[in-house]
SEMI-204645 format. One line per 8 residues: number of its first residue (from 1); their letters; for each residue x, y, z of N, C-alpha, C, O, CB. Coordinates in steps of 0.02 Angstrom, whole numbers, padded with zeros to 5 digits, m for minus. Glycine has a CB too. Example, Ala and Ser with C-alpha at 12.3 -4.5 7.8 and 13.67 -1.06 7.14 Angstrom:
REM SEMI-204645
1) as) 00660:m00284:00390:00615:m00225:00390:00660:m00165:00390:00712:m00166:00423:00565:m00224:00452 | 00642:m00112:00354:00684:m00053:00357:00645:00002:00394:00670:00057:00402:00704:m00030:00286
This chain:
REM SEMI-204645
1) mqeledyp) m00124:m01567:00721:m00116:m01610:00662:m00097:m01695:00649:m00114:m01735:00605:m00071:m01577:00632 | m00056:m01700:00709:m00044:m01762:00747:m00116:m01806:00738:m00121:m01864:00716:m00025:m01742:00830 | m00163:m01768:00760:m00219:m01811:00783:m00244:m01845:00716:m00267:m01902:00712:m00280:m01766:00822 | m00233:m01793:00657:m00263:m01814:00588:m00213:m01857:00556:m00231:m01878:00501:m00281:m01752:00539 | m00168:m01871:00573:m00102:m01922:00541:m00149:m02000:00542:m00178:m02022:00492:m00010:m01926:00610 | m00149:m02023:00592:m00173:m02092:00591:m00246:m02105:00548:m00261:m02156:00516:m00181:m02111:00669 | m00283:m02050:00558:m00357:m02072:00513:m00394:m02015:00497:m00380:m01973:00539:m00413:m02121:00555 | m00438:m01990:00454:m00477:m01941:00449:m00528:m01922:00503:m00563:m01970:00521:m00503:m01951:00397
9) ltledlky) m00544:m01853:00538:m00559:m01840:00572:m00623:m01776:00559:m00622:m01735:00514:m00505:m01840:00601 | m00661:m01781:00597:m00720:m01718:00586:m00703:m01652:00624:m00646:m01653:00647:m00800:m01741:00616 | m00730:m01608:00633:m00720:m01553:00683:m00747:m01574:00754:m00716:m01565:00806:m00757:m01486:00659 | m00816:m01607:00749:m00826:m01639:00823:m00786:m01681:00842:m00764:m01673:00899:m00883:m01672:00835 | m00759:m01744:00799:m00703:m01787:00835:m00641:m01742:00865:m00614:m01753:00919:m00671:m01843:00779 | m00625:m01693:00824:m00558:m01642:00836:m00573:m01605:00903:m00529:m01596:00945:m00547:m01578:00769 | m00642:m01585:00911:m00666:m01551:00969:m00660:m01587:01046:m00646:m01560:01100:m00738:m01539:00953 | m00673:m01646:01035:m00673:m01696:01088:m00593:m01708:01095:m00566:m01685:01145:m00719:m01767:01067
17) rlelssse) m00568:m01732:01064:m00490:m01760:01063:m00432:m01703:01101:m00392:m01711:01147:m00465:m01771:00970 | m00450:m01644:01057:m00408:m01585:01087:m00451:m01552:01157:m00426:m01504:01187:m00399:m01520:01020 | m00506:m01579:01175:m00536:m01532:01216:m00540:m01462:01212:m00528:m01421:01257:m00516:m01539:01264 | m00561:m01449:01139:m00561:m01373:01138:m00642:m01355:01122:m00682:m01402:01118:m00504:m01341:01076 | m00662:m01292:01112:m00718:m01283:01100:m00721:m01287:01019:m00667:m01291:00988:m00739:m01224:01134 | m00775:m01285:00987:m00808:m01283:00920:m00771:m01232:00885:m00744:m01247:00831:m00885:m01266:00922 | m00768:m01181:00907:m00740:m01116:00881:m00666:m01102:00887:m00648:m01046:00871:m00775:m01063:00914 | m00626:m01140:00906:m00559:m01131:00922:m00525:m01193:00865:m00476:m01181:00830:m00545:m01143:01012
25) vleivkel) m00568:m01271:00863:m00544:m01307:00833:m00557:m01274:00757:m00508:m01279:00720:m00567:m01371:00853 | m00614:m01242:00730:m00622:m01218:00661:m00560:m01179:00653:m00527:m01189:00602:m00689:m01174:00648 | m00540:m01134:00700:m00489:m01102:00680:m00427:m01141:00667:m00381:m01119:00632:m00479:m01056:00723 | m00427:m01182:00688:m00357:m01217:00688:m00370:m01244:00621:m00334:m01225:00574:m00337:m01278:00752 | m00416:m01286:00610:m00414:m01330:00545:m00426:m01252:00484:m00395:m01251:00431:m00498:m01408:00546 | m00467:m01201:00500:m00432:m01154:00450:m00375:m01146:00449:m00354:m01164:00394:m00448:m01099:00451 | m00335:m01128:00480:m00250:m01101:00474:m00222:m01159:00454:m00175:m01151:00415:m00206:m01072:00546 | m00237:m01218:00470:m00192:m01281:00441:m00219:m01292:00357:m00180:m01317:00315:m00211:m01364:00495
33) wnekkink) m00288:m01270:00339:m00301:m01274:00286:m00262:m01220:00229:m00247:m01231:00170:m00365:m01273:00293 | m00252:m01153:00272:m00219:m01111:00216:m00175:m01113:00200:m00160:m01091:00144:m00215:m01065:00215 | m00120:m01146:00252:m00059:m01176:00257:m00043:m01232:00213:00015:m01252:00210:m00053:m01196:00318 | m00099:m01264:00171:m00097:m01320:00141:m00082:m01371:00166:m00063:m01415:00127:m00069:m01319:00102 | m00084:m01390:00242:m00060:m01458:00273:m00121:m01493:00298:m00115:m01533:00344:m00006:m01448:00335 | m00178:m01481:00271:m00254:m01523:00282:m00292:m01531:00227:m00292:m01487:00184:m00305:m01490:00329 | m00330:m01585:00222:m00369:m01581:00155:m00435:m01609:00174:m00437:m01637:00229:m00334:m01623:00091 | m00490:m01608:00138:m00569:m01632:00141:m00549:m01704:00137:m00492:m01713:00117:m00627:m01604:00072
41) vsgniwys) m00576:m01746:00149:m00559:m01830:00125:m00586:m01824:00064:m00552:m01844:00016:m00596:m01900:00169 | m00651:m01797:00053:m00690:m01792:m00018:m00657:m01751:m00056:m00679:m01760:m00113:m00761:m01768:m00017 | m00603:m01697:m00058:m00573:m01665:m00099:m00521:m01704:m00147:m00505:m01763:m00144:m00548:m01617:m00062 | m00502:m01663:m00184:m00458:m01678:m00241:m00403:m01736:m00224:m00364:m01718:m00180:m00421:m01610:m00264 | m00394:m01794:m00247:m00340:m01842:m00212:m00269:m01809:m00236:m00220:m01822:m00201:m00349:m01931:m00239 | m00260:m01768:m00294:m00209:m01738:m00320:m00178:m01697:m00286:m00117:m01694:m00290:m00220:m01713:m00366 | m00220:m01650:m00238:m00208:m01601:m00191:m00171:m01633:m00138:m00121:m01608:m00112:m00268:m01567:m00167 | m00201:m01700:m00120:m00166:m01720:m00069:m00103:m01740:m00066:m00068:m01741:m00015:m00192:m01757:m00048
49) vfpitkrg) m00083:m01763:m00140:m00018:m01773:m00157:00049:m01732:m00167:00110:m01738:m00157:m00026:m01795:m00199 | 00001:m01686:m00193:00028:m01607:m00230:00004:m01560:m00210:m00026:m01527:m00253:00017:m01591:m00299 | 00003:m01531:m00136:m00016:m01479:m00106:m00027:m01408:m00130:m00068:m01367:m00107:00017:m01478:m00068 | 00029:m01397:m00194:00030:m01353:m00217:m00003:m01320:m00252:m00001:m01259:m00252:00058:m01356:m00229 | m00047:m01360:m00295:m00109:m01341:m00337:m00152:m01312:m00295:m00152:m01317:m00234:m00144:m01398:m00373 | m00188:m01282:m00327:m00248:m01235:m00333:m00303:m01272:m00310:m00326:m01325:m00330:m00264:m01208:m00404 | m00325:m01223:m00249:m00392:m01251:m00206:m00444:m01224:m00196:m00432:m01164:m00200:m00384:m01264:m00149 | m00495:m01231:m00185:m00552:m01184:m00159:m00554:m01153:m00085:m00515:m01172:m00041:m00615:m01223:m00164
57) ildiqedd) m00605:m01101:m00073:m00597:m01096:m00004:m00622:m01128:00047:m00662:m01166:00021:m00609:m01051:00009 | m00623:m01138:00114:m00617:m01186:00156:m00692:m01169:00181:m00691:m01126:00225:m00550:m01185:00206 | m00755:m01192:00164:m00833:m01158:00175:m00848:m01210:00220:m00869:m01264:00201:m00894:m01151:00103 | m00838:m01197:00279:m00897:m01244:00343:m00901:m01212:00400:m00864:m01165:00413:m00872:m01324:00373 | m00949:m01236:00443:m00964:m01197:00492:m00950:m01237:00551:m00935:m01296:00541:m01029:m01173:00488 | m00953:m01212:00623:m00922:m01239:00677:m00953:m01301:00693:m00921:m01344:00723:m00922:m01195:00730 | m01021:m01311:00675:m01057:m01377:00693:m01060:m01436:00634:m01102:m01482:00630:m01134:m01357:00714 | m00997:m01420:00582:m01006:m01474:00520:m00974:m01541:00551:m00918:m01555:00570:m00960:m01449:00442
65) setyftvt) m01027:m01573:00548:m00995:m01648:00586:m00986:m01683:00532:m00949:m01731:00543:m01045:m01697:00642 | m01006:m01679:00469:m01000:m01716:00409:m00947:m01724:00363:m00945:m01773:00326:m01040:m01698:00377 | m00895:m01671:00362:m00837:m01658:00339:m00764:m01695:00367:m00748:m01682:00425:m00837:m01591:00347 | m00735:m01726:00340:m00677:m01766:00368:m00619:m01733:00342:m00614:m01713:00284:m00677:m01844:00350 | m00574:m01728:00388:m00502:m01690:00360:m00442:m01749:00376:m00448:m01790:00421:m00482:m01604:00411 | m00390:m01747:00334:m00345:m01775:00334:m00257:m01758:00323:m00256:m01716:00278:m00371:m01805:00303 | m00197:m01772:00341:m00151:m01724:00322:m00116:m01719:00236:m00115:m01769:00200:m00096:m01738:00375 | m00102:m01685:00224:m00074:m01680:00154:m00009:m01712:00158:00012:m01727:00214:m00067:m01607:00126
73) slgkielr) 00023:m01722:00110:00088:m01728:00093:00143:m01677:00142:00188:m01695:00181:00088:m01710:00014 | 00117:m01601:00121:00161:m01550:00150:00155:m01565:00219:00207:m01574:00250:00143:m01475:00132 | 00084:m01569:00256:00083:m01579:00326:00124:m01641:00352:00156:m01634:00404:00013:m01584:00347 | 00125:m01687:00326:00165:m01756:00350:00239:m01738:00338:00275:m01768:00378:00142:m01831:00302 | 00275:m01696:00293:00321:m01663:00302:00357:m01638:00365:00408:m01657:00394:00305:m01627:00274 | 00303:m01581:00379:00302:m01554:00429:00300:m01588:00504:00325:m01564:00555:00259:m01520:00415 | 00265:m01645:00498:00266:m01690:00558:00318:m01736:00567:00333:m01759:00622:00212:m01727:00560 | 00340:m01748:00524:00423:m01793:00516:00474:m01744:00531:00517:m01765:00570:00447:m01827:00428
81) tssnsrl) 00482:m01684:00513:00529:m01620:00524:00519:m01621:00611:00564:m01630:00651:00496:m01535:00477 | 00464:m01612:00623:00455:m01575:00693:00477:m01646:00740:00514:m01636:00788:00358:m01538:00709 | 00456:m01712:00727:00468:m01765:00755:00547:m01765:00769:00574:m01771:00824:00441:m01817:00715 | 00575:m01758:00709:00645:m01789:00706:00699:m01713:00750:00755:m01715:00777:00669:m01809:00600 | 00652:m01657:00739:00701:m01628:00789:00678:m01605:00862:00694:m01555:00893:00728:m01568:00757 | 00631:m01663:00882:00637:m01661:00955:00674:m01713:00980:00675:m01718:01041:00576:m01662:00988 | 00714:m01762:00940:00744:m01821:00958:00802:m01792:00977:00848:m01827:00998:00748:m01876:00909
């Protein structure tokens, strides 16, 4: 999730940055999506601010290089919390 904090990335970008296979990256993205910690850049702006609102199922394939993802406010809170706990 740290990788997505600075700027939006695609599955392909994440694959190379994390040095993981496409299927591993897809599983991580789906998990973060289900936990409401990331959103699609083209997604609803209100969801990025208020991640408790309802949204659809993430429907992407391993080879999707068109969809960009970013961290939601909920994801940013978790990043801040985990960063502070390391200090």
